[in-house]
C-alpha positions as CSV (number, residue, x, y, z in Angstrom):
1,M,44.6,-14.1,35.9
2,N,42.4,-12.7,38.6
3,S,43.8,-9.3,37.5
4,L,42.4,-9.8,34.0
5,W,39.0,-10.6,35.4
6,L,39.2,-7.4,37.4
7,A,40.0,-5.4,34.3
8,A,37.1,-7.0,32.5
9,V,34.7,-5.8,35.2
10,G,35.1,-2.3,33.8
11,G,33.6,-3.5,30.5
12,W,30.6,-5.1,32.2
13,L,30.0,-1.9,34.1
14,A,29.9,0.1,30.9
15,L,27.5,-2.3,29.3
16,L,25.2,-2.2,32.4
17,F,25.1,1.6,32.3
18,A,24.3,1.5,28.6
19,G,21.5,-0.9,29.3
20,Y,20.1,1.4,32.1
21,L,20.1,4.3,29.6
22,A,18.4,2.2,26.9
23,V,15.6,1.3,29.4
24,Y,15.2,5.0,30.3
25,I,14.8,5.9,26.7
26,K,12.3,3.2,25.9
27,R,10.1,4.3,28.9
28,Q,9.7,7.8,27.4
29,D,6.6,8.8,25.5
30,P,7.1,8.0,21.8
31,G,4.8,10.8,20.7
32,N,1.6,11.0,18.6
33,T,0.8,8.8,15.7
34,Q,2.6,10.9,13.1
35,V,5.8,11.1,15.2
36,R,5.7,7.3,15.7
37,E,5.2,6.7,12.0
38,L,8.2,8.9,11.1
39,T,10.3,7.3,13.8
40,S,9.4,3.9,12.5
41,A,10.2,4.8,8.9
42,I,13.7,6.2,9.9
43,R,14.3,3.2,12.1
44,M,13.3,0.6,9.5
45,G,15.5,2.4,6.8
46,A,18.5,2.5,9.2
47,M,18.2,-1.1,10.3
48,A,17.7,-2.3,6.7
49,F,20.9,-0.5,5.6
50,L,22.7,-2.1,8.5
51,R,21.5,-5.6,7.6
52,R,22.6,-5.2,4.0
53,E,25.9,-3.8,5.2
54,Y,26.5,-6.6,7.6
55,Q,25.6,-9.2,4.9
56,A,28.4,-7.9,2.7
57,L,30.7,-7.6,5.8
58,G,30.0,-11.2,6.8
59,I,31.1,-12.5,3.5
60,F,34.3,-10.4,3.6
61,A,35.0,-11.4,7.2
62,I,34.6,-15.1,6.5
63,V,37.1,-14.9,3.6
64,V,39.7,-12.9,5.6
65,G,39.2,-15.1,8.7
66,I,39.9,-18.2,6.7
67,V,43.1,-16.6,5.2
68,L,44.3,-15.6,8.6
69,A,43.5,-19.0,10.1
70,I,45.5,-20.8,7.4
71,F,48.5,-18.6,6.8
72,V,49.1,-16.6,10.0
73,A,50.3,-18.4,13.1
74,P,49.0,-19.5,15.6
75,A,46.4,-21.2,13.4
76,P,43.4,-21.2,13.6
77,W,43.3,-18.8,16.5
78,T,44.2,-15.7,14.5
79,G,41.2,-16.3,12.2
80,L,38.8,-16.9,15.2
81,A,40.1,-13.7,16.9
82,Y,39.5,-11.7,13.8
83,I,35.9,-13.0,13.5
84,A,35.4,-12.1,17.2
85,G,36.7,-8.6,16.6
86,V,34.3,-8.2,13.7
87,A,31.3,-9.6,15.7
88,A,32.0,-7.3,18.8
89,S,32.3,-4.1,16.7
90,A,29.2,-5.0,14.6
91,L,27.2,-5.7,17.8
92,A,28.2,-2.3,19.2
93,G,27.1,-0.5,16.0
94,W,23.8,-2.4,15.9
95,F,22.8,-1.8,19.5
96,G,23.9,1.8,19.5
97,M,21.9,2.7,16.3
98,N,18.9,0.6,17.5
99,V,18.6,2.8,20.6
100,A,19.4,6.1,18.7
101,T,16.6,5.5,16.3
102,L,14.2,5.1,19.3
103,A,15.5,8.3,20.9
104,N,14.9,10.8,18.0
105,G,11.1,10.7,18.1
106,R,11.0,10.7,21.9
107,T,13.3,13.8,21.9
108,A,11.0,15.6,19.5
109,H,7.9,14.8,21.6
110,A,9.7,15.7,24.9
111,A,10.5,19.2,23.4
112,I,6.8,20.0,23.4
113,D,6.8,20.5,27.1
114,S,10.5,20.5,28.2
115,Y,13.7,21.7,26.6
116,S,15.7,20.1,29.4
117,R,14.1,16.6,29.1
118,A,14.5,16.6,25.3
119,L,18.2,17.3,25.8
120,R,18.5,14.5,28.4
121,I,16.9,12.0,26.1
122,A,19.1,12.9,23.1
123,F,22.2,12.8,25.3
124,S,21.2,9.5,26.8
125,G,20.7,8.1,23.3
126,G,24.2,9.1,22.4
127,A,25.6,7.8,25.7
128,V,24.2,4.3,24.9
129,M,26.5,4.2,21.8
130,G,29.4,5.6,23.9
131,F,29.2,3.1,26.7
132,T,28.4,0.1,24.4
133,V,31.6,0.9,22.6
134,L,33.5,1.1,25.9
135,G,32.0,-2.1,27.2
136,L,32.3,-4.2,24.0
137,G,35.8,-2.8,23.6
138,L,37.3,-3.4,27.1
139,F,35.6,-6.6,28.1
140,P,36.7,-8.9,25.1
141,V,40.2,-7.3,24.9
142,A,40.7,-8.0,28.7
143,L,39.9,-11.7,28.1
144,L,42.3,-12.1,25.2
145,P,45.4,-12.8,27.4
146,L,43.4,-15.4,29.3
147,F,43.3,-17.5,26.1
148,T,46.7,-16.8,24.7
149,A,49.8,-14.7,25.2
150,D,50.5,-14.8,21.4
151,T,50.3,-11.2,20.3
152,H,49.3,-12.2,16.8
153,V,45.9,-13.2,18.1
154,W,45.5,-9.8,19.8
155,L,46.4,-8.1,16.5
156,A,43.9,-10.2,14.6
157,Y,41.1,-9.1,17.0
158,A,42.1,-5.4,16.4
159,F,42.1,-6.0,12.6
160,G,38.5,-7.4,12.9
161,A,37.4,-4.1,14.5
162,S,39.1,-2.2,11.7
163,S,37.2,-4.1,9.1
164,V,33.8,-3.1,10.5
165,A,34.9,0.5,10.8
166,L,36.0,0.5,7.2
167,F,32.6,-0.8,6.1
168,L,30.4,1.4,8.3
169,R,32.5,4.6,8.2
170,A,33.0,4.6,4.5
171,G,29.7,3.0,3.5
172,G,27.6,5.0,6.1
173,G,29.3,8.2,5.0
174,I,28.5,7.6,1.4
175,F,24.9,6.8,2.2
176,T,24.3,9.8,4.4
177,K,25.8,12.4,2.1
178,S,24.3,10.9,-1.0
179,A,20.9,11.4,0.6
180,D,21.7,14.7,2.2
181,V,23.1,16.3,-0.9
182,G,20.3,15.0,-3.1
183,A,17.7,16.3,-0.7
184,D,19.2,19.7,-0.4
185,L,20.0,20.3,-4.1
186,V,16.4,19.6,-5.2
187,G,14.5,20.5,-2.1
188,K,16.1,23.7,-0.8
189,V,17.9,25.0,-3.9
190,E,15.6,24.0,-6.8
191,A,12.1,23.6,-5.3
192,G,12.6,26.2,-2.6
193,I,11.0,24.1,0.1
194,P,12.3,24.1,3.7
195,E,14.7,21.5,5.1
196,D,13.0,18.4,6.4
197,D,9.9,19.2,4.4
198,P,7.8,15.9,4.2
199,R,7.1,16.6,0.5
200,N,10.8,15.9,-0.3
201,P,11.1,12.2,-1.3
202,A,14.7,12.1,0.1
203,V,13.9,13.5,3.5
204,I,13.6,10.1,5.2
205,A,16.8,8.9,3.5
206,D,18.5,12.0,4.9
207,N,17.4,11.2,8.4
208,V,18.4,7.6,8.0
209,G,21.8,8.8,6.9
210,D,22.3,10.8,10.1
211,N,22.0,7.5,12.0
212,V,24.1,5.2,9.8
213,G,26.8,7.8,9.2
214,D,27.1,9.7,12.5
215,V,26.0,7.0,15.0
216,A,26.9,3.6,13.6
217,G,29.8,5.0,11.5
218,M,31.3,7.2,14.3
219,G,30.7,4.5,16.8
220,S,32.6,1.9,14.7
221,D,35.3,4.4,14.0
222,L,36.0,5.1,17.7
223,Y,35.5,1.5,18.7
224,E,38.3,0.7,16.3
225,S,40.4,3.5,17.7
226,Y,39.8,2.5,21.3
227,V,40.6,-1.2,20.6
228,S,43.7,-0.1,18.6
229,A,45.0,2.1,21.4
230,L,44.3,-0.7,24.0
231,I,46.0,-3.5,22.0
232,A,48.9,-1.4,20.7
233,S,49.6,-0.2,24.3
234,M,49.3,-3.8,25.6
235,L,51.7,-5.1,23.0
236,L,54.2,-2.4,23.4
237,G,53.9,-2.6,27.2
238,Y,54.5,-6.3,27.0
239,V,57.7,-5.6,25.1
240,A,58.8,-2.6,27.3
241,F,58.5,-4.6,30.5
242,D,60.3,-7.6,29.2
243,Q,57.1,-9.7,28.7
244,E,55.9,-9.2,32.2
245,A,52.1,-9.2,32.7
246,K,52.1,-5.7,34.2
247,G,53.0,-4.4,30.7
248,Y,49.6,-5.5,29.2
249,L,47.6,-5.2,32.4
250,L,48.2,-1.5,33.0
251,P,46.3,-0.3,29.8
252,L,43.4,-2.5,30.8
253,F,43.2,-1.0,34.3
254,L,43.4,2.5,32.9
255,G,40.5,1.5,30.6
256,G,38.5,0.4,33.6
257,A,39.2,3.7,35.3
258,G,38.0,5.5,32.2
259,V,34.7,3.7,32.4
260,V,34.1,4.9,36.0
261,A,35.1,8.5,35.1
262,S,32.9,8.5,32.0
263,I,29.8,7.3,34.0
264,I,30.3,9.9,36.7
265,G,30.8,12.6,34.0
266,A,27.6,11.5,32.2
267,L,25.6,11.8,35.4
268,F,26.6,15.4,35.6
269,V,24.8,16.2,32.3
270,R,21.6,17.5,34.0
271,P,20.6,20.7,32.1
272,S,18.2,23.1,33.8
273,E,15.0,24.2,32.1
274,S,15.3,27.2,29.8
275,T,12.6,29.6,28.7
276,G,15.0,32.0,27.0
277,G,15.8,32.3,23.3
278,F,18.1,30.5,20.9
279,E,21.4,31.8,22.4
280,E,20.5,31.1,26.1
281,Q,19.3,27.5,25.2
282,T,22.4,26.9,23.2
283,R,24.6,28.1,26.0
284,K,22.9,26.0,28.6
285,A,23.0,22.8,26.5
286,A,26.7,23.3,25.7
287,S,27.7,24.2,29.3
288,S,25.8,21.1,30.6
289,M,27.7,18.7,28.3
290,N,31.0,20.5,28.8
291,L,30.6,20.0,32.6
292,G,30.4,16.3,32.0
293,V,33.5,16.3,29.9
294,Y,35.4,18.4,32.5
295,V,34.3,16.1,35.4
296,S,35.3,12.9,33.6
297,G,38.6,14.4,32.5
298,I,39.6,15.6,36.0
299,L,38.6,12.3,37.5
300,I,40.6,10.2,35.1
301,L,43.7,12.3,35.7
302,I,43.4,11.7,39.5
303,M,42.6,8.0,39.0
304,S,45.3,7.3,36.5
305,Y,47.9,9.0,38.6
306,F,47.3,6.7,41.6
307,T,46.8,3.7,39.3
308,T,50.2,4.1,37.5
309,R,52.2,5.1,40.6
310,Y,50.8,2.2,42.6
311,Y,51.0,-0.5,40.0
312,L,54.3,0.2,38.3
313,G,56.4,1.1,41.4
314,D,59.8,2.8,41.3
315,S,61.7,0.9,38.5
316,F,63.8,2.8,35.9
317,S,63.3,0.7,32.8
318,L,61.1,2.7,30.4
319,S,63.1,5.7,29.4
320,P,66.5,6.7,30.7
321,S,66.1,10.2,29.2
322,Y,63.5,11.1,31.8
323,Q,64.5,10.7,35.4
324,G,61.5,9.4,37.4
325,D,59.7,6.2,38.4
326,D,57.9,4.3,35.7
327,G,54.5,5.1,37.2
328,L,55.1,8.9,36.8
329,K,56.5,8.4,33.3
330,V,53.4,6.6,32.1
331,F,51.1,9.1,33.9
332,I,52.8,11.9,32.0
333,A,52.3,10.1,28.7
334,L,48.6,9.5,29.4
335,A,48.0,13.1,30.7
336,T,49.8,14.4,27.6
337,G,47.3,12.6,25.3
338,L,44.3,13.6,27.4
339,V,45.3,17.3,27.5
340,A,46.2,17.3,23.8
341,G,42.7,15.8,23.0
342,F,41.0,18.4,25.1
343,L,42.9,21.3,23.5
344,L,42.3,19.9,20.0
345,G,38.6,19.9,20.7
346,K,38.7,23.5,21.6
347,S,40.6,24.3,18.4
348,T,38.0,22.5,16.4
349,E,35.2,24.3,18.2
350,Y,36.9,27.7,17.3
351,F,37.2,26.9,13.6
352,T,33.7,25.3,13.2
353,S,31.5,27.1,15.7
354,D,30.1,30.7,15.8
355,Y,33.5,32.4,16.0
356,G,35.6,34.5,13.5
357,P,36.3,31.8,10.9
358,V,32.6,30.7,10.5
359,K,31.4,34.3,10.6
360,G,34.0,35.1,7.9
361,I,32.6,32.3,5.7
362,A,29.0,33.5,6.3
363,K,30.1,37.1,5.2
364,A,31.7,35.7,2.1
365,S,28.3,34.3,1.1
366,L,27.2,37.8,0.3
367,T,29.3,37.7,-2.9
368,G,28.2,34.3,-4.0
369,P,29.0,30.6,-3.9
370,A,32.6,30.9,-5.3
371,T,33.8,33.2,-2.5
372,I,32.2,31.1,0.2
373,I,33.9,28.0,-1.1
374,I,37.3,29.8,-1.3
375,E,36.9,31.1,2.3
376,G,35.9,27.7,3.6
377,L,38.9,26.0,1.9
378,S,41.2,28.5,3.5
379,V,39.7,28.0,6.9
380,G,40.1,24.3,6.6
381,M,43.7,24.6,5.7
382,L,44.5,27.0,8.5
383,S,42.7,24.7,11.0
384,T,45.4,22.1,10.6
385,V,48.1,24.1,12.4
386,I,47.0,23.7,16.0
387,P,46.1,19.9,15.8
388,I,49.5,19.2,14.1
389,V,51.4,21.2,16.8
390,L,49.4,19.5,19.6
391,V,49.9,15.9,18.3
392,A,53.6,16.6,17.5
393,A,54.1,18.0,21.1
394,A,52.2,15.0,22.6
395,T,54.3,12.6,20.6
396,V,57.6,14.1,21.7
397,V,56.6,14.4,25.4
398,A,55.1,10.9,25.5
399,F,58.2,9.3,23.7
400,E,60.6,11.1,26.0
401,A,58.6,9.9,29.0
402,A,58.1,6.3,28.1
403,G,59.3,5.5,24.6
404,F,57.0,3.9,22.1
405,F,54.9,2.5,24.9
406,G,54.3,6.2,26.0
407,I,53.0,7.1,22.5
408,A,50.5,4.2,22.7
409,I,49.5,5.3,26.2
410,A,49.1,8.9,25.0
411,A,46.7,7.6,22.3
412,L,44.8,5.7,25.0
413,G,44.7,8.9,27.1
414,M,42.8,10.6,24.3
415,L,40.3,7.8,24.3
416,V,40.1,6.7,27.9
417,T,36.9,8.7,28.6
418,L,35.4,7.7,25.3
419,G,32.0,6.9,26.9
420,M,31.5,10.6,27.7
421,L,33.1,11.9,24.5
422,L,31.2,9.6,22.1
423,A,27.9,10.4,24.0
424,I,28.1,14.1,23.1
425,D,29.1,13.3,19.6
426,C,26.3,10.8,18.9
427,Y,23.9,13.2,20.6
428,G,24.2,15.4,17.5
429,P,22.5,13.1,14.9
430,I,19.7,12.3,17.4
431,A,19.0,16.0,17.9
432,D,19.2,16.5,14.1
433,N,16.6,13.8,13.5
434,A,14.4,15.2,16.3
435,A,14.4,18.6,14.5
436,G,13.4,16.9,11.3
437,I,10.6,14.9,12.9
438,S,9.2,18.0,14.6
439,E,9.1,19.7,11.2
440,M,7.5,16.8,9.3
441,A,5.0,16.0,12.1
442,G,4.0,19.7,12.4
443,L,4.6,20.0,16.1
444,G,4.7,23.7,16.0
445,K,7.1,26.6,15.8
446,E,8.1,26.5,19.5
447,V,9.0,22.8,19.3
448,R,10.9,23.3,16.1
449,E,12.9,26.2,17.7
450,R,13.8,24.0,20.7
451,T,14.9,21.2,18.5
452,E,16.8,23.5,16.2
453,T,18.7,24.7,19.3
454,L,19.6,21.2,20.2
455,D,20.6,20.5,16.6
456,A,22.9,23.6,16.6
457,V,24.7,22.4,19.7
458,G,24.9,18.9,18.1
459,N,26.6,20.4,15.0
460,T,29.4,21.7,17.2
461,T,29.8,18.6,19.3
462,A,29.8,16.5,16.1
463,A,32.5,18.7,14.7
464,I,34.6,18.4,17.9
465,G,34.0,14.6,17.8
466,K,35.4,14.3,14.3
467,G,38.5,16.4,15.1
468,F,39.0,14.3,18.2
469,A,38.6,11.0,16.3
470,I,41.1,12.1,13.7
471,A,43.7,13.2,16.3
472,S,43.3,10.0,18.3
473,A,43.6,8.0,15.0
474,A,46.9,9.8,14.2
475,L,48.4,8.8,17.6
476,A,47.0,5.3,17.3
477,A,48.4,5.0,13.8
478,L,51.8,6.2,15.1
479,A,51.6,3.4,17.8
480,W,51.0,0.9,15.0
481,V,54.0,2.2,13.1
482,A,56.1,1.5,16.2
483,T,54.4,-1.9,16.5
484,Y,55.3,-2.7,12.9
485,L,58.9,-1.8,13.5
486,E,59.0,-4.2,16.4
487,V,57.2,-7.1,14.6
488,A,59.2,-6.7,11.3
489,E,62.5,-6.3,13.3
490,I,63.5,-3.3,11.3
491,G,64.9,-1.1,14.0
492,M,65.6,2.4,12.8
493,V,64.3,3.5,9.4
494,D,66.8,5.1,7.0
495,I,64.9,7.9,5.3
496,M,67.7,8.1,2.7
497,D,66.9,4.6,1.6
498,A,65.2,4.8,-1.9
499,K,62.7,2.1,-1.0
500,V,61.7,4.0,2.1
501,V,61.2,7.2,0.1
502,A,59.2,5.4,-2.5
503,G,57.0,3.9,0.3
504,M,56.5,7.4,1.8
505,L,55.4,8.8,-1.6
506,V,52.9,5.9,-2.1
507,G,51.6,6.3,1.4
508,A,50.9,10.0,0.9
509,M,49.3,9.3,-2.4
510,I,46.9,6.6,-1.3
511,C,45.2,9.1,1.1
512,F,44.3,11.3,-1.8
513,V,43.1,8.3,-3.9
514,F,41.0,7.1,-1.0
515,A,39.4,10.5,-0.4
516,A,38.8,10.9,-4.1
517,M,37.0,7.6,-4.4
518,A,34.9,8.4,-1.4
519,M,34.0,11.8,-2.8
520,K,33.3,10.4,-6.2
521,A,31.0,7.7,-4.6
522,V,29.0,10.5,-2.9
523,G,28.8,12.4,-6.1
524,G,27.4,9.4,-7.9
525,G,25.0,8.6,-5.1
526,A,23.8,12.2,-4.9
527,S,23.2,12.4,-8.6
528,A,21.1,9.2,-8.5
529,V,19.0,10.6,-5.6
530,V,18.6,14.0,-7.3
531,E,17.2,12.3,-10.4
532,E,14.8,10.2,-8.4
533,V,13.6,13.3,-6.4
534,R,13.1,15.3,-9.6
535,R,11.2,12.3,-11.1
536,Q,8.8,12.1,-8.2
537,F,8.2,15.9,-8.2
538,R,7.5,15.6,-11.9
539,E,5.4,12.5,-12.0
540,I,3.5,12.3,-8.7
541,K,0.5,14.6,-9.1
542,G,-0.3,16.7,-6.0
543,L,3.1,16.1,-4.3
544,M,4.2,19.8,-4.2
545,E,0.7,20.8,-3.1
546,G,0.9,18.3,-0.2
547,S,-2.1,16.2,-1.3
548,A,0.1,13.2,-2.3
549,K,2.8,11.3,-0.5
550,P,6.3,10.7,-1.9
551,D,8.0,7.3,-2.2
552,Y,10.5,7.6,0.6
553,V,11.6,3.9,0.3
554,K,13.0,4.4,-3.2
555,C,15.5,7.0,-2.2
556,V,16.6,4.9,0.8
557,D,17.2,2.0,-1.5
558,I,19.1,4.0,-4.1
559,A,21.4,5.5,-1.4
560,T,22.0,2.0,0.1
561,Q,23.0,0.5,-3.2
562,K,25.4,3.3,-4.0
563,A,26.9,3.1,-0.6
564,L,27.6,-0.7,-0.8
565,W,29.2,-0.4,-4.2
566,G,31.0,2.9,-3.4
567,M,32.9,1.6,-0.4
568,M,34.5,-1.3,-2.3
569,G,37.2,0.8,-4.0
570,P,38.4,2.7,-0.9
571,G,38.4,-0.6,1.1
572,L,40.5,-2.3,-1.6
573,V,43.1,0.5,-1.5
574,A,43.4,0.3,2.3
575,L,43.9,-3.5,2.3
576,A,45.9,-4.1,-0.8
577,T,48.5,-1.3,-0.8
578,P,50.7,-2.6,2.2
579,L,50.6,-6.1,0.8
580,I,51.6,-5.0,-2.7
581,L,54.5,-2.9,-1.4
582,G,55.6,-5.6,1.1
583,F,55.8,-8.4,-1.5
584,T,57.5,-6.2,-4.1
585,L,59.8,-3.6,-2.4
586,G,60.0,-5.2,1.1
587,K,59.6,-4.3,4.8
588,A,61.4,-0.9,4.6
589,A,59.1,0.4,1.9
590,V,56.1,-0.6,4.0
591,A,57.6,1.4,6.9
592,G,57.9,4.4,4.7
593,M,54.3,3.9,3.4
594,L,52.9,3.9,6.9
595,M,54.7,7.2,7.8
596,G,53.6,8.8,4.5
597,A,50.0,7.7,5.0
598,L,50.0,9.0,8.6
599,L,51.4,12.5,7.6
600,S,49.2,12.9,4.5
601,G,46.1,11.3,6.0
602,F,46.2,13.3,9.2
603,L,46.5,16.7,7.5
604,L,43.9,15.9,4.8
605,A,41.4,14.6,7.3
606,I,41.6,17.6,9.6
607,F,41.4,20.0,6.6
608,M,38.3,18.3,5.1
609,A,36.5,17.7,8.4
610,N,37.0,21.3,9.7
611,A,36.2,23.0,6.3
612,G,33.0,21.0,6.1
613,G,32.0,21.8,9.6
614,A,32.7,25.5,9.1
615,W,30.6,25.6,5.9
616,D,27.7,23.8,7.7
617,N,27.7,26.2,10.7
618,A,28.1,29.2,8.4
619,K,24.8,28.1,6.7
620,K,23.1,27.7,10.1
621,Y,24.5,31.1,11.2
622,I,22.8,32.7,8.2
623,E,19.6,30.8,8.9
624,S,19.5,32.3,12.4
625,G,18.7,35.6,10.7
626,Q,22.1,37.0,9.7
627,H,22.8,38.4,6.2
628,G,19.2,38.2,5.1
629,G,18.3,34.8,6.8
630,K,16.6,31.9,5.1
631,G,15.7,32.2,1.4
632,G,18.1,35.1,0.6
633,E,20.9,35.1,-1.9
634,A,23.5,34.6,0.9
635,H,21.6,31.6,2.2
636,K,21.5,30.0,-1.3
637,A,25.3,30.4,-1.6
638,A,25.7,29.0,1.9
639,V,23.6,25.9,1.0
640,I,26.0,25.3,-2.0
641,G,29.0,25.7,0.3
642,D,27.5,23.3,2.8
643,T,26.7,20.8,0.0
644,V,30.4,20.8,-1.0
645,G,31.4,20.5,2.7
646,D,29.0,17.6,3.5
647,P,31.1,14.8,1.9
648,F,34.3,16.6,3.2
649,K,33.2,16.3,6.8
650,D,31.0,13.2,6.9
651,T,32.6,10.9,4.3
652,A,36.1,11.4,3.0
653,G,37.6,13.2,6.0
654,P,36.5,10.9,8.8
655,S,37.1,7.8,6.6
656,L,40.8,8.6,6.4
657,N,40.9,7.8,10.2
658,I,40.3,4.2,9.2
659,L,42.8,4.2,6.4
660,I,45.8,5.3,8.4
661,K,45.1,2.6,11.0
662,V,44.1,-0.3,8.7
663,V,47.3,-0.1,6.6
664,G,49.2,-0.3,9.9
665,K,47.4,-3.4,11.1
666,V,47.7,-5.2,7.7
667,A,51.4,-4.4,7.8
668,V,51.8,-5.7,11.4
669,I,49.9,-9.0,10.7
670,F,51.6,-9.8,7.4
671,G,55.0,-8.1,8.2
672,P,56.8,-11.4,8.9
673,F,56.0,-12.5,5.3
674,F,57.3,-9.4,3.6
675,L,60.6,-9.3,1.7
676,L,63.7,-7.9,3.4
């Protein structure tokens, strides 16, 4: 039991570091009156959305918690563990977004005097989300075995985390893209005004959306992935080591080592001041954050090697196909996941940053919207090759090294330095908001250029983060498939069984249904925002001349309502499908469904996220002065391509991460009740 408390210390360390960064941000100058007003408007809109989202989530969580407490043994602990998982994930999202909305205005103000300090504030704001997720993930999970050794309770906690992710990732994605698409179509395309122009009634809703979608949404997504990887590896380790404590303690110790490595890596993000142009500032920002990633990655490799070799010793129980002690086997599995995640990030960077694929999309804009959409779709499809190869290779190596436990450890390896990785991802929306605030507050051309540079780097880090989140979700989902096979006592799955084939087809199909519902919700929300923006341009006299102010609150309210209603359908699909199959066709059909959903969802998510990221950066590449720059015909075509890509990369694609894991957890929890 003392070992569990030792593992829990890592969670407290992450929370203390997040608190230190939050204090650092609050001490920074919030800027002039206009910057403070804009920051306050964005902050109030974001927190209002979160409150309404949590109200709906609370009702859902209470109902599900009661069902688990009554029907799933050991009652009532499964229900209470589920509620605890919901509460911890919701708290992480609230705290991370709370600080992020403080950081955006401070970043814009800091850019007046210092490019370096602006970057540090934005990165620190993202790091608060990263280390809050680590702390509120590791600490409660480490305490679960103190209360009970019943793995159903552990699973219920993970299911609680999934519920929050489903609400925030899907709902936040619908909100942000409804506002973004609505603002772009009327503002940039129809009215011809710049992005983040204060005359646009949807501009505040757009900035609010950056926070609820890419900070709270991404944070809840990766919180769920982290908790999934921890609990799946704890459960499978418990089985692999014949219910010895070391099987579930090792993943917790590795999580603690990841906290230390992430903190040290974050401390290395200290960019030097830059007086150069766009390219030099972009390079310095990227290299500074890359250094943090490299340092944390190297440190966790060293720390995990000694942790696994020392703790597991020289037994030969995990995998007879690989001759070596168990410590080395587990280290190989973890290193495989870590390296695969790093290489996948580089693949995403190639397909979504200023390299050949993005430049090819930008060039296609010269012949209109149709060709830029065709080129973007092809780039997204091609971008699936490397991630699939990497995850397939990682799966084989990890399984050969340590069986199903190795696959779970490989998933944990991708996420073990999550504090650092989520920091650079959540940095992106803060930098984006800072660029918008600098434009709306009229801070000047030089400040706008500095914040645009920070935003350009943030687009790349956000794209890498989405690819990383999808790949880690695929490995975590595979671990949940293995867990389901254990819990349901199925053994090997016969792919020639008609019920298994039927399940695979249904699993592949629900990914397309889920994505279609999410896209349709964005389309409906965007249409409502477009109509409201048009109405205000038409009815508010002096708005286009800048002598009257738009009604920002109305657009925020419309996007919130559409998000809350729009997420219901996708959520129902994720929760109901495994139950319907399990109670009609039986356990084997559910096993097939999990495999079909994993294969289809992984490919579709990578395709959509990378296509959307490539369209976005092709637009920004043109805006930097290429192919006629802003306002030209190529730019107008690129805006349309980006508009199509927005719900791809920020709503439907990332939301599939949650789907492929939620169906696994529902199957594991209710598996004992399914028909044979």
